[in-house]
Each structure stands twice: as C-alpha cells, then as structure tokens.
C-alpha positions in Angstrom: 5.9 45.3 37.2 7.0 41.3 36.0 3.1 40.8 35.1 3.0 43.5 32.5 6.1 42.9 31.4 4.7 38.7 31.6 1.4 40.3 29.7 3.4 42.1 26.9 5.8 39.5 26.1 3.0 37.1 25.9 1.1 38.9 23.7 4.0 39.6 21.5 4.4 35.7 21.3 0.9 35.6 20.1 1.3 37.9 17.4 4.6 36.5 16.0 2.8 33.4 16.1 -0.7 34.6 14.1 1.5 36.4 12.0 3.8 33.7 11.2 0.6 31.6 10.4 -1.5 34.3 7.9 1.8 35.0 6.3 2.1 31.1 5.6 -1.5 30.3 4.3 -1.1 33.4 2.1 2.2 31.7 0.7 0.1 29.0 0.5 -2.9 30.4 -1.4 -1.2 32.7 -3.6 1.0 29.8 -5.0 -1.9 27.6 -5.1 -3.5 30.1 -7.9 -0.8 29.7 -9.8 -0.6 26.3 -10.3 -4.0 26.2 -10.9 -3.1 28.4 -14.5 -0.4 25.9 -15.2 -2.4 22.6 -14.5 -5.9 24.0 -16.5 -5.6 20.6 -18.4 -5.2 18.6 -15.7 -8.8 17.3 -14.3 -10.1 16.2 -10.9 -12.4 15.6 -8.0 -14.7 18.8 -7.3 -13.2 20.8 -4.0 -14.8 19.9 -0.5 -14.0 23.1 0.9 -11.4 25.8 1.2 -9.7 24.7 4.3 -8.8 21.0 3.4 -9.6 20.7 0.0 -10.1 16.6 -0.9 -7.3 15.3 1.6 -10.3 14.5 3.8 -11.8 12.2 1.4 -8.5 11.2 -0.5 -6.0 10.8 2.7 -8.4 9.9 5.7 -11.2 7.8 4.2 -12.8 4.3 5.5 -11.7 1.6 2.8 -8.7 2.1 0.0 -12.1 3.6 -2.5 -11.2 7.1 -3.1 -7.5 6.7 -4.5 -8.6 3.6 -7.1 -11.9 5.5 -7.8 -10.1 9.1 -8.8 -7.9 6.8 -11.1 -11.2 5.1 -12.5 -12.5 8.6 -13.5 -9.7 11.0 -14.1 -7.3 8.4 -15.4 -3.6 8.3 -14.6 -2.8 11.9 -13.2 -5.7 13.7 -11.1 -5.7 17.0 -9.7 -6.5 17.1 -6.2 -7.1 20.3 -3.8 -5.2 20.6 -0.6 -5.4 23.2 1.8 -6.2 26.5 1.4 -6.7 26.0 -2.0 -3.2 24.8 -2.8 -3.0 21.6 -6.0 -1.5 18.4 -5.5 -1.1 15.9 -8.2 -1.9 11.9 -7.7 -0.3 9.8 -10.2 -0.6 6.6 -10.9 0.7 6.9 -14.6 3.7 4.4 -14.4 5.7 6.4 -17.2 5.4 9.9 -15.2 6.3 7.3 -12.3 9.6 6.2 -13.7 10.4 9.7 -15.1 10.1 10.7 -11.1 11.5 8.1 -9.7 14.2 7.6 -11.7 15.2 9.8 -14.7 14.3 13.1 -13.4 14.8 12.1 -9.4 16.9 15.1 -8.5 13.7 17.2 -9.4 11.7 15.6 -7.1 13.1 14.7 -3.5 11.1 12.9 -0.6 8.7 14.6 1.7 6.6 13.6 4.0 2.7 14.5 4.5 3.5 17.9 5.9 5.1 18.9 2.7 9.2 18.9 4.3 11.1 16.2 6.4 10.3 17.8 9.4 7.9 15.7 10.8 9.8 12.2 9.7 12.4 13.9 11.6 10.6 14.7 14.6 9.0 11.1 14.8 12.0 9.0 13.8 15.5 11.1 14.1 17.4 12.4 11.1 17.2 8.6 9.4 17.0 7.4 6.0 13.1 8.2 5.9 14.2 11.6 6.8 16.8 12.6 4.1 18.0 13.7 0.9 20.5 14.6 -1.3 24.1 13.7 0.0 23.2 12.7 3.8 20.9 10.0 2.7 23.1 8.3 0.1 26.2 8.3 2.9 23.6 6.7 5.4 22.2 4.0 2.8 25.9 3.0 1.6 27.2 2.5 5.0 23.7 0.1 5.7 23.4 -1.7 2.4 25.6 -4.3 3.5 23.0 -5.0 6.3 20.3 -6.3 3.9 22.3 -8.1 1.4 21.5 -11.3 -0.1 24.2 -12.7 1.6 23.0 -11.6 4.8 19.5 -12.3 4.3 20.6 -16.2 4.2 22.1 -16.0 7.2 19.3 -15.0 9.0 17.2 -17.5 7.6 17.6 -19.6 10.8 17.1 -16.9 13.4 13.7 -16.0 11.7 12.9 -19.7 11.7 13.3 -19.8 15.6 11.1 -16.8 16.0 8.5 -18.2 13.5 8.3 -21.3 15.5 7.8 -19.5 18.7 4.6 -17.5 16.8 3.8 -21.0 15.2 3.8 -22.2 19.1 1.8 -19.2 20.3 -0.9 -19.5 17.7 -1.6 -23.0 18.4 -1.6 -22.8 22.4 -3.5 -19.8 21.8 -6.5 -21.9 19.3 -6.2 -24.7 21.6 -7.1 -23.1 24.9 -10.0 -21.2 23.1 -11.3 -24.2 21.4 -11.3 -26.2 25.0 -13.0 -23.2 26.7 -15.5 -22.5 23.8 -16.3 -26.2 23.3 -15.4 -26.3 19.3 -12.9 -27.0 17.3 -12.2 -22.8 16.7 -10.9 -20.1 19.4 -11.4 -16.3 17.6 -9.0 -14.1 18.8 -6.4 -11.3 17.9 -3.9 -12.8 15.2 -3.1 -9.2 14.0 -1.8 -8.5 17.7 0.4 -11.7 17.9 1.9 -10.3 14.5 2.7 -7.1 16.1 4.4 -8.5 18.5 6.3 -10.8 16.0 7.4 -8.0 13.4 8.6 -6.1 16.4 10.8 -8.8 17.8 12.2 -10.2 14.3 13.2 -6.5 13.0 15.0 -6.3 16.8 16.6 -9.2 17.0 17.9 -9.5 13.1 18.9 -6.5 13.0 20.4 -4.9 16.4 20.6 -8.5 18.2 18.2 -7.2 20.9 15.0 -8.8 22.3 12.1 -7.0 23.8 10.7 -10.2 25.2 7.6 -9.2 23.1 6.5 -13.2 22.7 7.2 -14.1 26.0 4.6 -11.3 27.0 0.9 -12.1 26.7 -1.0 -8.6 27.4 0.2 -6.1 24.4 -0.9 -3.2 27.3 2.1 -4.6 29.3 4.5 -4.2 25.5 5.1 -0.5 25.2 7.2 -0.4 22.4 4.8 -2.8 19.9 2.2 -0.6 20.8 3.9 3.0 20.1 5.0 1.4 17.1 1.6 0.4 15.7 -0.6 3.1 17.1 1.4 5.7 15.4 -0.1 5.9 12.0 -3.7 5.4 13.1 -3.1 8.3 15.0 -2.4 10.2 12.8 -4.8 9.1 10.6 -7.7 10.0 13.4 -5.8 13.6 13.2 -6.6 13.9 9.1 -5.8 17.1 7.9 -4.7 18.6 10.9 -1.3 17.7 10.9 -0.4 19.1 7.1 -2.2 21.9 8.2 0.2 22.1 11.3 3.3 21.5 8.8 2.6 24.6 7.1 2.1 27.4 10.1 6.2 26.9 9.9 5.7 25.4 13.7 8.1 22.7 13.0 11.2 25.2 13.0 10.7 25.5 16.4 13.0 23.8 18.9 11.9 20.5 19.9 11.8 21.0 23.4 9.1 23.9 22.5 7.2 21.6 20.4 6.8 18.6 22.1 5.5 21.2 25.8 3.1 22.2 23.0 1.9 18.8 22.3 1.7 18.2 25.8 -0.4 20.7 26.4 -2.7 20.2 23.5 -2.6 16.2 24.8 -4.8 17.7 27.5 -8.1 18.3 25.2 -6.7 16.1 22.5 -6.2 12.4 23.3 -5.0 11.2 19.8 -2.4 14.1 20.4 -0.7 12.6 23.8 -0.9 9.2 22.5 1.0 10.5 19.1 3.5 12.0 21.6 3.6 9.3 24.2 4.3 7.2 20.7 6.8 8.8 19.8 8.3 9.1 23.5 8.8 5.1 23.6 10.6 4.6 20.0 12.9 7.1 20.9 13.1 5.6 24.1 14.0 2.2 23.3 16.0 3.0 20.5 18.3 4.7 23.3 18.1 1.8 25.4 19.1 -0.7 22.2 22.0 1.2 21.5 23.5 2.1 24.7 23.3 -1.6 25.5 25.2 -2.7 22.2 27.6 0.3 22.6 28.7 -0.9 26.2 28.8 -4.4 25.0 31.1 -3.5 21.9 33.3 -1.0 24.3 33.6 -4.4 27.0 35.4 -5.8 24.0 32.2 -8.6 22.9 32.3 -10.0 19.8 28.9 -9.0 17.4 27.4 -11.9 15.7 27.0 -10.7 12.0 24.6 -13.3 11.7 21.8 -11.7 13.4 23.2 -8.0 14.1 25.4 -7.2 10.8 23.5 -3.2 11.6 24.4 -2.6 14.9 27.9 -3.9 13.8 28.4 -1.3 10.8 26.6 1.4 13.0 29.4 0.8 15.6 31.8 1.0 12.9 30.5 4.1 12.1 30.0 5.8 15.5 33.5 4.4 16.6 35.1 6.2 13.4 33.8 9.1 14.4 31.2 9.2 11.4 28.0 9.0 13.2 26.8 10.6 16.4 24.7 8.6 19.1 21.5 10.8 17.5 22.2 9.7 14.1 22.7 6.6 15.0 19.4 6.5 17.9 17.6 7.7 14.6 18.6 4.6 12.1 17.7 2.6 14.9 14.3 4.1 15.3 13.7 4.2 11.1 14.4 0.5 10.7 12.3 -0.9 13.5 9.4 1.4 12.5 9.6 0.9 9.1 10.5 -2.9 9.1 8.0 -3.7 11.8 5.1 -1.8 11.4 4.3 -2.0 7.3 6.2 -6.4 7.2 3.1 -6.9 9.9 0.4 -5.0 8.3 1.0 -7.3 5.0 1.1 -10.6 6.7 -2.2 -9.6 9.0 -3.3 -8.9 5.3 -2.7 -12.1 3.7 -3.8 -13.9 6.6 -6.7 -11.9 6.2 -7.1 -13.1 2.5 -6.2 -16.8 3.6 -8.9 -17.0 5.6 -11.6 -15.5 3.0 -10.2 -17.5 0.3 -10.1 -20.9 1.9 -9.5 -22.8 -1.3 -6.1 -20.7 -1.6 -5.4 -21.6 1.9 -5.8 -25.2 1.4 -3.4 -25.0 -2.0 -0.7 -23.2 0.0 -0.9 -25.7 3.2 -0.3 -28.5 0.3 2.4 -26.9 -1.3 4.0 -26.4 2.1 3.7 -30.0 3.3 4.4 -31.7 0.0 8.1 -29.8 0.4 9.8 -31.9 2.6 13.0 -29.6 2.9 10.7 -27.0 4.4 9.5 -29.6 6.6 13.4 -30.4 7.4 13.7 -26.5 7.9 11.1 -26.2 10.3 12.3 -28.6 13.0 16.5 -27.8 12.3 17.5 -31.6 10.6 18.3 -29.6 7.2 21.3 -28.6 5.6 19.8 -25.8 2.9 19.7 -22.6 4.1 16.0 -21.2 4.8 15.8 -18.8 2.4 16.9 -20.9 -0.4 14.3 -23.6 0.6 11.6 -21.3 1.1 12.0 -18.6 -2.1 11.5 -21.9 -4.1 8.3 -22.3 -3.6 5.9 -20.8 -6.2 2.6 -20.6 -4.6 4.3 -19.5 -1.7 5.7 -16.4 -3.7 2.6 -16.0 -5.2 0.6 -15.2 -2.3 3.6 -13.0 -0.9 3.6 -11.4 -4.0 -0.2 -10.4 -4.3 -0.4 -9.9 -1.1 1.9 -6.9 -1.3 0.6 -5.8 -4.7 -2.9 -5.6 -3.8 -2.6 -3.6 0.1 0.5 -1.7 -0.1 0.8 -0.9 3.5 2.5 2.3 2.7 -0.4 3.8 -0.4 0.8 6.9 -1.1 4.4 8.5 -1.1 4.9 12.0 -1.7 7.7 14.1 -4.1 7.7 18.0 -4.5 8.8 19.1 -7.9 11.7 21.5 -7.5 11.3 23.2 -10.9 8.9 23.4 -14.1 9.0 19.6 -15.6 7.5 18.5 -18.2 6.6 14.1 -17.5 5.4 12.0 -20.1 2.3 9.9 -19.5 1.7 6.3 -21.1 -0.7 7.2 -23.8 2.1 9.1 -25.1 1.0 12.4 -23.8 2.6 15.2 -21.4 2.4 17.0 -19.2 3.7 20.3 -17.2 4.3 19.7 -13.5 5.0 23.4 -12.7 7.7 23.9 -9.5 7.0 23.6 -6.2 4.1 21.2 -7.0 3.3 18.8 -4.2 3.1 15.1 -5.9 1.2 11.8 -4.1 2.6 9.1 -5.9 -0.4 6.8 -6.2 1.1 3.4 -5.5 -2.5 1.8 -4.3 -3.4 3.0 -7.6 -0.6 1.6 -9.4 -0.7 -1.5 -8.0 -4.4 -2.2 -9.1 -4.5 -0.2 -12.9 -6.7 -2.8 -15.0 -4.0 -1.7 -18.2 -1.6 -3.4 -16.4 -3.1 -6.0 -14.1 -6.3 -7.0 -16.2 -9.8 -6.4 -15.3 -10.3 -8.6 -11.8 -6.8 -6.0 -10.8 -9.2 -4.9 -7.6 -9.0 -8.7 -6.5 -7.0 -10.8 -4.4 -5.7 -13.7 -6.5 -2.4 -15.0 -6.3 -2.8 -17.3 -9.1 -1.7 -14.7 -11.3 1.4 -14.5 -11.0 1.5 -18.4 -12.2 -0.2 -17.4 -15.6 2.4 -16.2 -18.4 -0.1 -14.0 -19.8 -0.6 -11.8 -17.1 3.6 -11.3 -16.2 4.4 -10.2 -20.0 1.7 -7.6 -19.7 3.0 -6.5 -16.4 6.8 -6.8 -17.4 6.0 -5.0 -21.1 5.0 -1.9 -19.0 8.4 -1.8 -17.6 7.2 0.0 -14.2 10.0 1.5 -12.5 10.0 -0.8 -9.2 12.8 -2.0 -7.7 10.5 -5.9 -7.0 8.9 -7.9 -9.9 6.6 -4.7 -11.0 4.8 -4.1 -8.2 5.3 -0.7 -6.6 4.5 -1.4 -2.8 8.5 -0.9 -2.8 8.6 1.7 -5.5 12.5 1.9 -7.4 14.9 3.9 -8.0 17.7 5.5 -5.4 14.6 5.5 -2.7 13.3 2.4 -2.7 12.9 0.2 0.0 16.1 -0.6 1.5 14.6 -3.9 3.4 12.7 -5.6 1.1 14.6 -8.5 0.9 14.1 -8.7 4.4 10.5 -8.3 4.5 10.0 -10.6 2.1 12.2 -13.5 3.7 10.0 -12.7 7.2 7.0 -13.0 5.5 7.1 -16.3 3.6 9.1 -18.0 6.7 6.4 -17.4 9.0 3.4 -18.3 6.3 5.8 -21.0 6.1 5.7 -22.6 9.5 2.3 -21.4 10.7 -0.2 -22.5 7.8 0.6 -26.4 7.8 -0.4 -26.2 11.9 -3.3 -23.8 12.0 -6.3 -22.9 9.7 -7.8 -19.4 9.5 -11.1 -18.6 9.1 -13.5 -15.7 9.5 -14.3 -14.5 12.6 -18.4 -15.0 13.3 -19.6 -11.7 14.5 -17.1 -8.9 13.8 -16.5 -7.5 10.0 -12.7 -6.8 9.7 -12.6 -3.1 8.3 -9.3 -2.0 7.0 -8.4 2.1 7.3 -6.7 4.4 5.0 -4.8 6.7 5.7 -1.0 8.1 5.5 -0.8 4.0 6.2 -3.1 1.0 5.7 -4.3 -0.2 9.0 -6.5 -3.2 9.9 -9.8 -3.0 12.3 -13.4 -4.0 12.9 -16.0 -1.9 12.4 -17.1 -1.9 15.8 -13.9 -0.8 17.0 -13.3 2.0 14.0 -12.6 4.8 16.5 -9.9 2.8 18.3 -6.5 3.6 17.0 -4.8 0.8 17.7 -5.2 -2.3 15.2 -6.7 -5.4 15.9 -7.6 -8.3 13.5 -9.6 -11.2 15.2 -9.7 -14.6 13.4 -11.0 -17.9 14.3 -7.7 -20.5 14.4 -8.0 -24.2 14.4 -5.6 -26.2 15.7 -4.5 -28.7 12.8 
C-alpha cells in the first residue's frame, strides 16, 4: 500500500513538472512570435536551431568574435534568437543604451542570464546584484560610503602592502624557476597569483578578514579562490542549458529541493557538481567572515575604518535591525565574488597585453621608475597618500583605461523591457522595443565601436588615451558611462559601485610589480580568452578545464 502511494505521488510530481515546463515553453514561444512581428525592421543573424537559437554562438563561444561581428554586420541593434524561437535584442548603440540606463531606467530592470534575478539570488543571495527597485536603492545607499574617494585614500596603504606581497611572490617564483631551468626567465601561472591576490585584497579591504591566500602556494588548498574563479567558466560550459533550466520555473522551488536536484544531477554531470561546490564554498566563507566580525564587534572590538568600512556599515545595519544575517552574508558574497573575479581577470589581461607589447611595458616601467614619489611610497617612506600619487601617472592610467575598454570582464548586461518603448538610435532613427523583450547590452561591442574609437578599436593601444583627437571624439558621443566613456562599469543607478576600488587595486598592483619583473609570452602554450557570461583566460591545450590559467614567462629585474 505504501509503495503504491509513493508511486502515485511520484507520478503526480513528474506530471506536474512536465506540465509546468510545457506551459512555460509554450508561453515563451507565443511571446516570441509576437515579438517577431514587432521587430520585423530589425535585422540579425540566422537562427542555428529552434531550441538554442543563437545563444551558443553569441554567449558561449571561443574568443570575442561573435558579438563584435554581429555589430559590424548588422549595426548597433541586432535581433538574436534565444530559446524556443524567442528573440532578444543585442544593443551596442550608445544612444539606445543611454535611454535604457538613464532616461527610461525604471522600464528596463536588471535581469540575469535566465531572464529574472533568481540565478543571481541563488548564487549570491539577496545582495546588490540580485535586487531591483527600492530594495536595491536602500542597500546601495547604505554601502556607498564604503566606496567613496575619501575611503579609497584610506585604503591606499593596505592595498600597497598586499601588492608588495604579490611582487615578492612573483620575484621569488621567477628567480627559483630561472635557477632550476638555467635560463633568465621562469614560466608559471601568473593568472593564479592574480586570482589569489584579488580575493585577499577584497576581503581585507572590505571586511578586515584575511583568507591568507597569498601564504598558500598550492591553489588546490585555497577553496575560496577556486570557487570564485570557477563559477563563470562552469556556467559557460553548461551553456544555454542554464537559461533553459530557468524558464522551466524550477527556480521557484525551495532552495533545499533545488540543491537536492543539483546534487543528484552532479553525480552524472561534473560541471553541475563544480557549480554546486562553488556556491557552497562562497556562501560558507561569507558566513565564516560575518560570524567572526560579528563576534569581534559584539565583544567591543573597535573596527578599523581605514580597512573595513563595509563590515562596519553592515554591523551598524544589523545591530539596528535593518539587516538580517542572510542579507549581510549576501552582501559579503556579492562584494567578494564581483570585486575579486572581475578585477583579477582585468589584471591578467593587462599583464598579457604588456607581455605581447614589450614597448608598452618598457614605457610603463620607465614612467614608474622616474616617479620618485611612487618608489618612496612602495618602500613606505613617503607622506603623500598612495591613491593620489598613483592616480597622477598618465601612462599607467592609459594602460588601465585601455585594458578596461578592450576587455571588459562582463561582456553583456541583461535587461527586460516592462512595456513598449521607443528607443532612439545614434543615426537619428528609432526602434520600438516591445514589452517583455530581453535586452543584452553589448558592452563589448560598444567599447569596440569604430565610430567612437576609430578603425583600430579592436586593438589594445594605450596611447589612444593620450591623444586629444581620440578623446574629443569619444567625449562628444556622451556615453552613459560612470568611468571615462568606457561602458565596462556601465552608468546610471546600476553602475558598478566599486569601480574606484577596482582602479586603485589595478593601478597599485601594476605600479608595484612592473618595476621588479618583466613579463613575456609563454614559449610553448597559446593563451586563449574565453567568451561567455564573463571573460576568462585559459590555454588552448586546457580549454575544457573551467579553472582559469595564464602562464607567462617572468624575469626578475
């Protein structure tokens, strides 16, 4: 009798799941047909199949070619096919982006790659990246003081000290490897060092907590680094199956049931197992950080506002009853993941480009060596704040700007139109975007728009930021960007809250490392940049491994 009841219950559950999936698929298909009629005037590439459309080629491809080629062939607004015949708009036109991000912001709330914010919420909790509307405004306003220019100046010395550790690690590895190989250089994974450094800088500067990642030589022992750096590459491997899972409505199930389903699927699908493990580690480490800081504050320890203003803000919100434990941990997970992953990727790209362009590396090294105040700061003997001294170096600034422009770590930003909206384009025309349309803001395409950046927009060339003609052309376009007309940090109310900290970290690492070591391309391996939900670096022989890697030859000077 019990067996019969269990079988009937199981059959009912299966029927319910399949009915829900079928209903959602039909709804998506019908909505897609309606949008086809409304978007007849917008061109785009042919579909590659009913189930996945253009998603495989656009979002989960080798290199950055598909998005760039789509802009070159079809213009600044491109119709691409998604799942089950639905359509999305790939937009790189800067006037249309300004309308979406600034003028009609409330009509285009943020979504994740699944068309809602359920995916972000599951991975990171209800942090800034998982919120819209009033909750987002509340949390962003509370966290803003932790990212102010005043606080960045306070953080300068802490970031410098950690960067000196990074420099010492690179020098020791270079000298040891050179001695063992009998050559002037040593080849090792520089990207792995940047990954460890990114986590350590963010955790110490934001929360006064050290994971001691720079003291652990073996990355396998540093779980938090692996979790942060595996999440986006694993999503890339899973590809369009992720948004397909989202539209089934399964994310509305209780988290415990989702976890049970995920662990069951992980038995036969290693990428799912890695994704579940990464989420567990990220949430668990955020909880460890918060419990430690909460115990310290409750015991009467005075927080150091020079290096942990964010944890101070979160403690105040918690103690006053405005934040729960879950909300605090969500903000910690969000800051830790978003802050360390994107900046370490951009730093890896900068070092790779400097290795490929030795004349740029030599010019940067010469500028840093000539700046006496920088050398004094790095040895801890100068009075001028680190933030001010490093921010005043023009070629260092140009290298950072160009890297951020040329290789944005998040190529697309998702939005969804709530109602019909007419959006202007840069050529003076306009397009009607139907309500319910998925929008992919093509940050990568906008940052490489030849109308804005010239015919060499696809090249990494820091000198463009020192040329008046190039700057005038970009300024006249009035991009809706929070940082120097580059869309990598976006603009408006959803602009990256931590972009000033990212710049401080990036400039300080380069200013500390470049005078002490020289970077050269690897001898036997080819570095490849993967293009998916985020940009990650690997080598062609290890392309299927989700863990990023970037081997370079390094010479200690």
